[in-house]
C-alpha positions as CSV (number, residue, x, y, z in Angstrom):
1,M,-96.2,9.4,-167.9
2,K,-92.9,9.5,-169.7
3,N,-91.1,8.0,-166.7
4,I,-93.8,5.3,-166.4
5,S,-93.5,4.4,-170.1
6,A,-89.7,4.2,-169.8
7,T,-90.0,2.0,-166.7
8,L,-92.5,-0.3,-168.3
9,A,-90.2,-0.6,-171.4
10,I,-87.3,-1.7,-169.1
11,V,-89.6,-4.2,-167.3
12,W,-90.7,-5.7,-170.6
13,R,-87.1,-5.9,-171.8
14,I,-86.0,-7.8,-168.6
15,A,-89.1,-10.0,-168.2
16,A,-90.1,-10.9,-171.8
17,P,-87.1,-13.1,-172.6
18,Y,-88.2,-15.7,-170.0
19,F,-91.6,-16.1,-171.6
20,R,-89.9,-16.7,-175.0
21,S,-87.2,-19.1,-173.6
22,E,-87.0,-22.8,-173.5
23,D,-89.1,-22.8,-170.4
24,K,-91.8,-20.6,-172.0
25,W,-94.6,-23.1,-172.0
26,A,-94.3,-23.8,-168.3
27,G,-94.0,-20.1,-167.5
28,R,-96.9,-19.1,-169.7
29,G,-99.1,-21.9,-168.4
30,L,-98.4,-21.0,-164.8
31,L,-99.0,-17.3,-165.4
32,A,-102.3,-18.1,-167.3
33,V,-103.6,-20.2,-164.4
34,I,-102.6,-17.6,-161.8
35,V,-104.3,-14.9,-163.8
36,A,-107.4,-17.0,-164.2
37,M,-107.5,-17.7,-160.4
38,E,-107.1,-13.9,-159.8
39,L,-110.1,-13.2,-162.0
40,V,-112.2,-15.9,-160.3
41,L,-111.3,-14.4,-156.9
42,V,-112.6,-11.0,-158.1
43,A,-115.8,-12.7,-159.3
44,I,-116.2,-14.2,-155.8
45,N,-115.8,-10.8,-154.3
46,V,-118.6,-9.5,-156.5
47,L,-120.8,-12.4,-155.4
48,L,-120.0,-11.7,-151.8
49,N,-120.9,-8.0,-152.3
50,Q,-124.3,-9.1,-153.6
51,W,-124.6,-11.6,-150.7
52,Q,-124.1,-8.8,-148.2
53,N,-127.2,-7.1,-149.5
54,R,-129.4,-10.2,-149.1
55,F,-127.8,-11.2,-145.8
56,Y,-128.3,-7.8,-144.0
57,S,-131.8,-7.5,-145.5
58,A,-132.7,-10.9,-144.0
59,L,-131.4,-9.7,-140.7
60,Q,-133.4,-6.5,-140.9
61,A,-136.6,-8.5,-141.8
62,Y,-136.0,-11.2,-139.1
63,D,-136.2,-13.8,-141.9
64,L,-134.6,-16.9,-140.4
65,P,-134.9,-19.3,-143.4
66,E,-133.3,-16.7,-145.7
67,F,-130.6,-16.1,-143.0
68,V,-129.8,-19.8,-142.9
69,K,-129.7,-20.0,-146.7
70,E,-127.3,-17.1,-147.0
71,V,-125.0,-18.6,-144.3
72,W,-124.7,-21.8,-146.5
73,I,-124.0,-19.7,-149.6
74,F,-121.3,-17.8,-147.7
75,L,-119.6,-21.0,-146.5
76,G,-119.5,-22.2,-150.1
77,L,-118.1,-19.0,-151.4
78,A,-115.6,-18.8,-148.5
79,F,-114.3,-22.3,-149.1
80,T,-113.9,-21.7,-152.8
81,F,-112.1,-18.4,-152.0
82,V,-109.7,-20.0,-149.5
83,A,-108.9,-22.9,-151.8
84,L,-108.2,-20.6,-154.8
85,A,-106.1,-18.2,-152.6
86,V,-103.9,-21.0,-151.3
87,Y,-103.2,-22.6,-154.7
88,K,-102.7,-19.2,-156.4
89,L,-100.0,-18.5,-153.8
90,Y,-98.5,-21.9,-154.4
91,L,-98.4,-21.6,-158.2
92,N,-97.2,-18.0,-157.9
93,Q,-94.2,-19.2,-155.8
94,W,-93.6,-22.0,-158.4
95,L,-93.5,-19.5,-161.2
96,Q,-91.2,-17.2,-159.2
97,I,-88.6,-19.9,-158.6
98,R,-88.6,-21.0,-162.3
99,W,-88.4,-17.5,-163.5
100,R,-85.7,-16.6,-161.1
101,Q,-83.7,-19.7,-162.0
102,W,-83.8,-18.8,-165.7
103,L,-83.0,-15.2,-165.2
104,T,-80.1,-16.0,-162.9
105,R,-78.7,-18.4,-165.4
106,H,-79.2,-15.8,-168.1
107,Y,-77.4,-13.1,-166.2
108,L,-74.6,-15.4,-165.1
109,G,-74.1,-16.5,-168.7
110,E,-73.8,-12.9,-170.0
111,W,-71.7,-11.7,-167.1
112,L,-69.2,-14.6,-167.4
113,D,-69.2,-14.8,-171.2
114,G,-65.9,-14.0,-172.9
115,A,-64.3,-12.1,-169.9
116,T,-67.1,-9.6,-169.8
117,H,-67.0,-9.5,-166.0
118,Y,-63.3,-8.5,-166.3
119,R,-63.9,-5.8,-168.8
120,M,-66.7,-4.4,-166.7
121,Q,-64.1,-3.8,-163.9
122,L,-61.7,-2.3,-166.3
123,K,-64.3,0.3,-167.4
124,G,-65.0,1.2,-163.8
125,D,-68.0,-1.1,-163.5
126,A,-70.9,1.3,-163.6
127,A,-73.0,-1.6,-162.2
128,D,-71.5,-1.9,-158.7
129,N,-71.8,-5.2,-156.8
130,P,-72.9,-7.5,-159.6
131,D,-73.2,-10.3,-157.0
132,Q,-76.1,-8.4,-155.3
133,R,-77.8,-7.7,-158.7
134,I,-77.8,-11.4,-159.7
135,T,-79.0,-12.6,-156.2
136,E,-81.1,-10.1,-154.3
137,D,-82.2,-7.8,-157.2
138,V,-83.3,-10.7,-159.5
139,K,-85.2,-12.3,-156.6
140,T,-86.9,-9.0,-155.7
141,F,-87.7,-8.2,-159.4
142,V,-89.4,-11.5,-160.0
143,E,-91.4,-11.4,-156.7
144,Q,-92.5,-7.7,-157.1
145,T,-93.2,-7.9,-160.8
146,L,-95.7,-10.7,-160.2
147,S,-97.1,-9.1,-157.1
148,I,-97.6,-5.7,-158.6
149,G,-98.7,-7.0,-161.9
150,L,-101.4,-9.2,-160.5
151,G,-102.4,-6.5,-158.0
152,L,-102.8,-4.1,-160.8
153,L,-104.8,-6.6,-162.9
154,S,-107.0,-7.3,-159.9
155,S,-107.6,-3.6,-159.3
156,I,-108.6,-3.1,-163.0
157,V,-111.0,-6.0,-163.0
158,T,-112.4,-5.1,-159.6
159,L,-112.9,-1.5,-160.7
160,A,-114.7,-2.6,-163.9
161,S,-116.9,-5.0,-161.9
162,F,-117.8,-2.8,-159.0
163,I,-118.3,0.4,-160.9
164,V,-121.3,-1.2,-162.5
165,I,-122.7,-2.2,-159.1
166,L,-121.9,1.2,-157.6
167,W,-123.5,3.0,-160.5
168,G,-126.7,1.1,-160.0
169,L,-126.7,1.8,-156.3
170,S,-126.4,5.5,-157.0
171,Y,-130.0,5.4,-158.3
172,K,-131.2,3.4,-155.2
173,A,-129.4,5.7,-152.8
174,P,-129.6,9.2,-154.4
175,L,-127.8,12.2,-153.0
176,Y,-130.2,13.3,-150.2
177,I,-129.6,16.9,-148.9
178,Y,-132.1,18.7,-146.6
179,G,-135.0,16.5,-147.5
180,T,-134.4,16.7,-151.2
181,D,-133.3,13.9,-153.6
182,I,-130.6,15.2,-156.0
183,V,-130.2,12.8,-158.9
184,V,-126.6,12.8,-160.0
185,P,-125.9,9.8,-162.3
186,G,-123.3,7.6,-160.7
187,F,-122.6,10.1,-158.0
188,L,-121.2,7.3,-155.7
189,V,-118.7,6.4,-158.5
190,W,-117.6,10.0,-158.8
191,C,-117.1,10.3,-155.0
192,A,-114.9,7.2,-155.1
193,V,-112.9,8.5,-158.1
194,A,-112.4,12.0,-156.5
195,Y,-111.3,10.4,-153.2
196,A,-108.8,8.1,-154.9
197,I,-107.4,10.7,-157.2
198,A,-106.8,13.0,-154.2
199,G,-105.2,10.2,-152.2
200,T,-102.9,9.1,-155.1
201,A,-101.7,12.6,-155.8
202,L,-100.9,13.3,-152.2
203,T,-99.2,9.9,-151.8
204,H,-96.9,10.5,-154.7
205,W,-96.1,14.0,-153.5
206,I,-95.1,12.6,-150.1
207,G,-93.5,9.3,-151.2
208,A,-91.6,10.2,-154.4
209,P,-88.2,10.6,-152.7
210,L,-88.5,7.0,-151.5
211,I,-87.6,5.7,-155.0
212,N,-84.1,7.2,-155.0
213,L,-83.7,6.6,-151.3
214,N,-84.3,2.8,-151.8
215,F,-81.9,2.8,-154.7
216,E,-79.2,4.3,-152.6
217,Q,-80.0,2.0,-149.7
218,Q,-79.4,-1.1,-151.9
219,R,-76.1,0.4,-153.1
220,F,-74.9,1.3,-149.6
221,E,-75.8,-2.1,-148.2
222,A,-74.1,-3.9,-151.0
223,D,-70.9,-1.8,-150.7
224,F,-70.8,-2.4,-146.9
225,R,-71.2,-6.2,-147.4
226,F,-68.6,-6.2,-150.2
227,N,-66.0,-4.5,-147.9
228,L,-66.8,-7.0,-145.1
229,I,-66.0,-9.8,-147.6
230,R,-62.7,-8.1,-148.5
231,V,-61.7,-8.0,-144.9
232,R,-62.4,-11.7,-144.6
233,E,-60.5,-12.5,-147.7
234,N,-57.5,-10.5,-146.7
235,S,-57.6,-11.2,-143.0
236,E,-54.0,-12.4,-142.8
237,Q,-52.5,-9.3,-144.4
238,I,-54.7,-7.1,-142.1
239,A,-53.6,-9.0,-139.0
240,L,-49.9,-8.8,-140.0
241,L,-50.1,-5.1,-140.5
242,K,-52.3,-4.7,-137.4
243,G,-54.8,-2.9,-139.5
244,E,-57.9,-3.8,-137.5
245,G,-58.4,-0.3,-136.3
246,A,-58.1,1.2,-139.8
247,E,-60.5,-1.4,-141.2
248,R,-63.0,-0.9,-138.4
249,G,-63.0,2.8,-139.2
250,R,-63.4,2.2,-142.9
251,L,-66.2,-0.3,-142.3
252,L,-68.0,2.0,-139.8
253,Q,-67.7,4.8,-142.3
254,R,-69.5,2.8,-145.0
255,F,-72.0,1.5,-142.4
256,G,-72.6,5.2,-141.6
257,F,-73.9,5.7,-145.1
258,V,-76.3,2.8,-144.6
259,I,-77.5,4.3,-141.3
260,G,-77.8,7.9,-142.6
261,N,-79.8,6.8,-145.7
262,W,-82.0,4.6,-143.5
263,Y,-82.9,7.5,-141.3
264,E,-84.0,9.4,-144.4
265,I,-86.1,6.4,-145.4
266,M,-87.6,6.2,-141.9
267,S,-88.5,9.9,-142.0
268,R,-90.1,9.7,-145.4
269,T,-91.9,6.4,-144.6
270,K,-93.3,7.9,-141.4
271,R,-94.9,10.7,-143.3
272,L,-96.2,8.3,-146.0
273,T,-97.5,5.8,-143.5
274,A,-99.3,8.5,-141.5
275,F,-101.1,9.7,-144.6
276,T,-101.9,6.2,-146.1
277,A,-103.1,4.9,-142.7
278,S,-105.3,8.0,-142.3
279,Y,-106.5,7.6,-145.8
280,G,-107.4,4.0,-145.3
281,Q,-109.3,4.6,-142.1
282,A,-111.2,7.5,-143.5
283,A,-112.1,5.3,-146.5
284,T,-113.9,2.8,-144.2
285,L,-116.3,5.5,-142.9
286,F,-116.6,7.7,-146.0
287,P,-119.2,5.7,-148.1
288,Y,-121.5,5.3,-145.1
289,V,-121.4,9.0,-144.4
290,V,-122.3,9.6,-148.1
291,V,-125.3,7.3,-148.1
292,A,-126.4,7.8,-144.5
293,P,-128.8,10.6,-145.3
294,A,-130.7,8.3,-147.7
295,Y,-130.7,5.5,-145.2
296,F,-132.1,7.5,-142.3
297,A,-134.7,9.0,-144.7
298,K,-135.7,5.4,-145.3
299,R,-134.9,5.6,-149.0
300,I,-132.8,2.4,-148.8
301,Q,-132.6,-0.7,-146.6
302,L,-129.7,-1.8,-144.3
303,G,-128.7,-4.4,-147.0
304,D,-128.4,-1.7,-149.6
305,M,-126.3,0.5,-147.3
306,M,-123.9,-2.4,-146.5
307,Q,-123.7,-3.3,-150.1
308,T,-123.0,0.3,-151.0
309,G,-120.2,0.5,-148.4
310,S,-118.6,-2.7,-149.6
311,A,-118.9,-1.8,-153.3
312,F,-117.6,1.7,-152.6
313,G,-114.7,0.2,-150.6
314,S,-113.8,-2.1,-153.5
315,V,-113.9,0.7,-156.1
316,Q,-111.9,3.0,-153.8
317,D,-109.4,0.2,-153.1
318,A,-109.0,-0.5,-156.8
319,L,-108.5,3.2,-157.6
320,S,-106.1,3.6,-154.7
321,F,-103.9,0.8,-155.8
322,F,-100.9,3.2,-156.2
323,V,-101.6,4.6,-152.7
324,T,-101.5,1.2,-150.9
325,A,-98.6,-0.2,-153.0
326,Y,-96.5,2.9,-153.2
327,R,-93.7,1.6,-151.0
328,S,-93.5,-1.6,-153.0
329,L,-93.5,0.4,-156.2
330,A,-90.7,2.6,-155.0
331,E,-88.6,-0.5,-154.1
332,W,-89.5,-2.1,-157.4
333,R,-88.4,0.9,-159.4
334,A,-85.1,0.9,-157.6
335,V,-84.6,-2.7,-158.4
336,I,-85.5,-2.1,-162.1
337,A,-83.0,0.7,-162.2
338,R,-80.3,-1.5,-160.8
339,L,-81.0,-4.4,-163.2
340,D,-81.2,-2.0,-166.1
341,G,-77.8,-0.6,-165.1
342,F,-76.3,-4.1,-164.8
343,E,-77.6,-5.0,-168.3
344,M,-76.3,-1.8,-169.8
345,S,-72.9,-2.4,-168.1
346,V,-72.7,-6.0,-169.4
347,S,-73.7,-4.9,-172.9
348,A,-71.1,-2.1,-172.9
349,A,-68.4,-4.4,-171.8
350,A,-69.4,-7.0,-174.4
351,R,-69.4,-4.4,-177.1
352,G,-66.0,-3.2,-176.0
353,A,-64.5,-6.5,-177.2
354,T,-65.8,-5.9,-180.7
355,L,-65.9,-2.2,-181.3
356,E,-63.2,-0.6,-183.5
357,P,-60.5,0.2,-182.8
358,A,-59.7,-2.9,-180.7
359,I,-57.0,-5.5,-180.5
360,D,-57.9,-8.3,-182.9
361,V,-57.0,-11.8,-181.7
362,V,-57.3,-14.1,-184.7
363,P,-56.7,-17.8,-185.4
364,S,-53.7,-18.5,-187.6
365,R,-52.7,-21.5,-189.7
366,G,-49.1,-20.9,-188.9
367,E,-47.3,-22.4,-185.9
368,A,-46.1,-19.2,-184.2
369,I,-47.8,-16.5,-182.3
370,T,-47.4,-13.2,-184.2
371,L,-47.9,-9.6,-183.1
372,E,-48.5,-7.3,-186.0
373,Q,-48.7,-3.5,-185.5
374,L,-49.8,-4.0,-182.0
375,L,-50.5,-1.0,-179.7
376,V,-51.8,-1.9,-176.3
377,K,-53.5,1.0,-174.5
378,L,-54.9,1.7,-171.1
379,P,-58.7,2.0,-170.6
380,N,-58.3,5.8,-170.8
381,G,-56.7,5.5,-174.2
382,A,-53.1,6.2,-173.2
383,P,-50.6,4.0,-175.2
384,L,-48.7,1.5,-173.1
385,V,-47.0,-1.3,-175.2
386,A,-46.1,-1.4,-178.9
387,A,-44.9,-4.4,-180.9
388,D,-44.7,-5.2,-184.6
389,A,-43.5,-8.2,-186.5
390,F,-42.8,-10.0,-183.2
391,T,-43.1,-13.8,-183.2
392,I,-42.9,-16.5,-180.6
393,Q,-42.0,-19.8,-182.2
394,P,-43.1,-23.3,-181.1
395,S,-41.1,-24.8,-178.3
396,E,-39.3,-21.6,-177.6
397,R,-38.5,-20.5,-174.0
398,V,-38.9,-16.7,-173.9
399,L,-38.2,-14.4,-171.0
400,V,-39.9,-11.0,-171.0
401,T,-38.4,-8.3,-168.8
402,G,-38.9,-4.7,-168.2
403,A,-39.5,-2.1,-165.5
404,S,-42.5,-2.5,-163.2
405,G,-45.5,-0.9,-164.7
406,S,-44.2,-1.2,-168.2
407,G,-47.1,-3.3,-169.4
408,K,-45.8,-6.9,-169.3
409,S,-48.8,-8.4,-167.6
410,T,-51.1,-6.3,-169.7
411,L,-49.4,-7.6,-172.9
412,F,-50.2,-11.2,-171.6
413,R,-53.8,-10.2,-171.1
414,A,-54.0,-8.9,-174.6
415,M,-52.6,-12.2,-175.9
416,A,-55.2,-14.1,-173.9
417,G,-57.9,-12.0,-175.6
418,I,-59.3,-10.3,-172.5
419,W,-57.7,-6.9,-173.0
420,P,-59.6,-5.1,-175.8
421,F,-58.0,-1.6,-175.4
422,G,-55.7,-0.9,-178.3
423,T,-55.1,-1.7,-182.0
424,G,-53.3,-4.3,-184.1
425,T,-53.5,-8.0,-184.5
426,I,-52.4,-11.0,-182.4
427,A,-52.4,-14.2,-184.5
428,I,-52.7,-17.4,-182.4
429,P,-52.2,-20.8,-184.0
430,E,-55.7,-22.1,-184.8
431,K,-55.7,-25.2,-182.6
432,A,-53.1,-24.1,-180.0
433,K,-54.0,-24.5,-176.3
434,L,-52.9,-21.5,-174.2
435,M,-52.7,-21.3,-170.5
436,M,-52.0,-18.2,-168.4
437,L,-50.6,-18.6,-164.8
438,P,-50.6,-15.4,-162.8
439,Q,-48.5,-14.6,-159.8
440,R,-51.5,-15.4,-157.6
441,P,-53.4,-18.4,-159.1
442,Y,-57.1,-18.8,-158.5
443,F,-58.6,-21.9,-156.9
444,P,-62.4,-22.3,-156.5
445,I,-63.7,-23.3,-153.0
446,G,-64.3,-27.0,-153.0
447,P,-62.5,-30.3,-153.2
448,L,-58.7,-30.0,-153.8
449,G,-58.8,-32.3,-156.8
450,D,-61.3,-30.0,-158.6
451,A,-59.4,-26.9,-157.6
452,V,-56.2,-28.2,-159.1
453,I,-57.7,-29.2,-162.4
454,Y,-59.8,-26.0,-162.8
455,P,-61.3,-25.1,-165.2
456,A,-61.8,-28.7,-166.2
457,G,-64.8,-30.5,-164.8
458,H,-65.0,-33.0,-162.0
459,G,-63.6,-36.4,-163.0
460,S,-62.2,-35.2,-166.3
461,I,-58.6,-36.0,-165.1
462,P,-57.9,-39.3,-163.2
463,P,-57.1,-38.8,-159.5
464,E,-53.8,-40.8,-159.8
465,K,-52.6,-38.2,-162.4
466,I,-53.5,-35.4,-160.0
467,R,-51.6,-37.1,-157.2
468,D,-48.5,-37.6,-159.4
469,A,-48.6,-33.9,-160.4
470,L,-48.8,-32.8,-156.8
471,I,-45.9,-35.0,-155.8
472,A,-43.9,-33.7,-158.8
473,V,-44.3,-30.1,-157.8
474,G,-43.2,-30.8,-154.2
475,M,-46.7,-31.0,-152.5
476,P,-46.8,-34.7,-151.5
477,R,-48.7,-33.9,-148.3
478,L,-51.7,-32.9,-150.4
479,A,-51.7,-36.0,-152.6
480,D,-54.1,-37.9,-150.4
481,R,-56.4,-34.9,-149.7
482,L,-58.1,-34.6,-153.2
483,D,-61.6,-34.9,-151.7
484,E,-61.1,-32.4,-149.0
485,D,-63.2,-29.2,-149.2
486,A,-61.4,-25.9,-148.3
487,H,-60.8,-22.3,-149.3
488,W,-57.4,-23.1,-150.8
489,N,-56.5,-19.5,-151.6
490,R,-56.7,-18.9,-147.9
491,T,-55.3,-22.1,-146.4
492,L,-52.2,-22.3,-148.5
493,S,-49.3,-19.9,-148.7
494,L,-48.7,-18.0,-151.9
495,G,-45.6,-20.2,-152.7
496,E,-47.8,-23.4,-152.2
497,Q,-50.5,-21.9,-154.4
498,Q,-47.9,-21.3,-157.1
499,R,-46.8,-24.9,-156.9
500,L,-50.4,-26.0,-157.4
501,G,-50.6,-23.6,-160.3
502,L,-47.7,-25.4,-162.0
503,A,-49.3,-28.8,-161.2
504,R,-52.4,-27.5,-163.1
505,A,-50.2,-26.7,-166.1
506,L,-48.7,-30.2,-166.0
507,L,-52.2,-31.7,-166.0
508,H,-53.6,-29.6,-168.8
509,V,-50.5,-29.9,-171.1
510,P,-50.8,-26.5,-172.9
511,D,-49.1,-25.7,-176.2
512,Y,-48.3,-22.2,-175.0
513,L,-47.7,-21.6,-171.2
514,F,-47.5,-18.0,-170.0
515,L,-46.0,-17.5,-166.6
516,D,-46.6,-14.1,-165.1
517,E,-44.1,-14.2,-162.2
518,A,-45.7,-17.5,-161.4
519,T,-42.7,-18.6,-159.3
520,A,-41.8,-15.3,-157.7
521,S,-42.8,-16.5,-154.2
522,L,-40.6,-19.5,-154.4
523,D,-36.9,-19.7,-153.3
524,E,-34.4,-20.0,-156.1
525,P,-33.6,-23.7,-155.6
526,S,-37.4,-24.5,-155.7
527,E,-37.8,-22.3,-158.8
528,D,-34.9,-24.1,-160.4
529,R,-36.4,-27.5,-159.8
530,L,-39.8,-26.5,-161.1
531,Y,-38.5,-25.0,-164.3
532,R,-36.5,-28.2,-164.9
533,L,-39.8,-30.1,-164.3
534,L,-41.6,-28.0,-166.9
535,T,-38.8,-28.6,-169.4
536,E,-39.0,-32.4,-168.7
537,K,-42.8,-32.8,-168.6
538,L,-43.7,-30.3,-171.3
539,P,-40.9,-30.6,-173.8
540,Q,-43.1,-29.5,-176.8
541,A,-44.7,-26.5,-175.0
542,T,-43.7,-22.9,-175.7
543,I,-43.0,-21.2,-172.3
544,V,-43.1,-17.4,-172.1
545,S,-42.2,-16.0,-168.6
546,I,-42.3,-12.6,-167.0
547,G,-39.6,-12.4,-164.3
548,H,-37.0,-10.2,-162.7
549,R,-34.5,-12.8,-161.4
550,S,-31.3,-13.2,-163.3
551,T,-31.4,-16.9,-162.5
552,L,-34.3,-17.3,-164.9
553,D,-32.0,-16.6,-167.9
554,A,-30.8,-20.2,-167.7
555,F,-34.1,-21.6,-168.5
556,H,-35.0,-19.5,-171.5
557,T,-33.6,-19.5,-175.0
558,R,-34.6,-16.0,-175.8
559,K,-34.8,-12.8,-173.7
560,V,-36.8,-9.8,-174.8
561,A,-37.3,-6.5,-173.0
562,L,-39.9,-3.8,-172.9
563,V,-37.9,-0.6,-173.5
564,E,-39.4,2.8,-172.8
565,D,-39.7,5.0,-175.9
566,G,-41.4,8.2,-174.8
567,A,-44.7,7.2,-173.3
568,I,-44.7,3.8,-175.0
569,H,-42.9,0.6,-174.0
570,V,-41.7,-1.1,-177.1
571,L,-41.2,-4.9,-177.2
572,G,-38.0,-5.5,-179.1
573,S,-37.9,-8.2,-181.7
574,G,-34.2,-8.7,-181.3
575,A,-33.2,-11.7,-179.2
576,L,-30.6,-11.9,-176.5
577,T,-29.4,-15.5,-176.4
578,A,-29.2,-16.9,-172.9
579,K,-27.9,-20.2,-171.6
580,E,-29.6,-23.3,-172.7
581,P,-31.5,-25.2,-170.1
582,S,-29.0,-28.0,-170.4
583,T,-26.2,-25.8,-169.0
584,A,-28.2,-24.5,-166.1
585,R,-26.9,-25.2,-162.7
């Protein structure tokens, strides 16, 4: 019961926000109509149960007029039942897609809010494969929550309706043993309850391991699919290294986990299906065996016997809801656990940006970026970079150097506000526009024009400006392909991608431009031309570069280094004056 309460609490936490959202009236209205239809369907089943008694009694009495009358009644009930069943399914699917749409937008919003997705990875990402959780798990949760919820409601209402009928039939068909009527109030009800309790207990005992097995299956499937995507995304490097054999082995190893767990599910499902199928078949005959002595002793008519069998079956089915729905319940609980883990991981990552101690990125009324008592740490708490009273003035050209692994890129991430691990303050001018260009820029799949101006929206920058920027960075062959859809991170070389990244900077005109080895894949003459282009097109921008080439000195007015001091790399505030850009070759 404790596990059930905890599961229901999680379901409520996931499901309730939709029915309080901006789409609440549509959602509540659809749910209310679906529930009403479900109740009417149960009522029709009650009427059909009563119809069975009259119909079979008419057959037994050879009463043709009554038989014809009951046939017309059946046709009316059947038509109503079919119409309601069809529209209940239609409205159910309508509610599913609306609910799924809202829940998907909600999860995407939380996952992509304030670099939460990035911090989840930094913390090890307890919620593996977020893509699967937002797609398959959300879809399954919505479908099965409605299916199981309506099924449970139907079972409860059916049980309440048919228990009354079955209780009354217990007096018409008393327990008849060796020629003696034994009056046990509601004995048919107690037989159905005992049968269902025994079946439910045995089903849970046999099928309980399926809950964890289904959870693991989802995880193994997602992990296998994720690694297939990685092979596709890195196909060039794999081909160059002739790593196909190694990748095949790694993929087959992960697929082996899928197969092994599937065999466990097969074995457990075989046992569960063998029991539930036997249970269902026995339930068909059981009520007739119970009332047969009374029928053959002519205590009841054929109609009473058929009504008893139908009512007993309805009560038994309602009580056996957990038996028949056990596999769905096991899958549902696995999905709930995965969505719960995803929500917890998102919340933990979001809290990580605000919990103390953390690096505090604050707006400043000054014109310079200032680092005060800054200590950047690794996710495990180990100190990495320290800086105090360090400033970057407007229009400066600053070159940051240091050994590989000294924390240069991590320092940039902290200044961008996405690295929370550490202490101290980073003051950013209040209205300053920052842009970070990494060594490998990101381009969304789609039209080239949209990829270059990312994250700006479609049409926010005129096409002619985009063409001019592409020509300026040395990519004239792409200037007339702005509407072409492609996976640009795969179709362009890294050097070409870096040129497009600089074109993006020219179009967005940032106040502070941070280049994290953003020209490292270009030859020195090309790098020279592009840095001159930045100086010409962005004269007011502050440029802060990470690089190792000595030729970069010519394009920066200040050079600072991360110097190792024990376990910490200290960013020196002292400046080493380099050549002015005007003296560069």
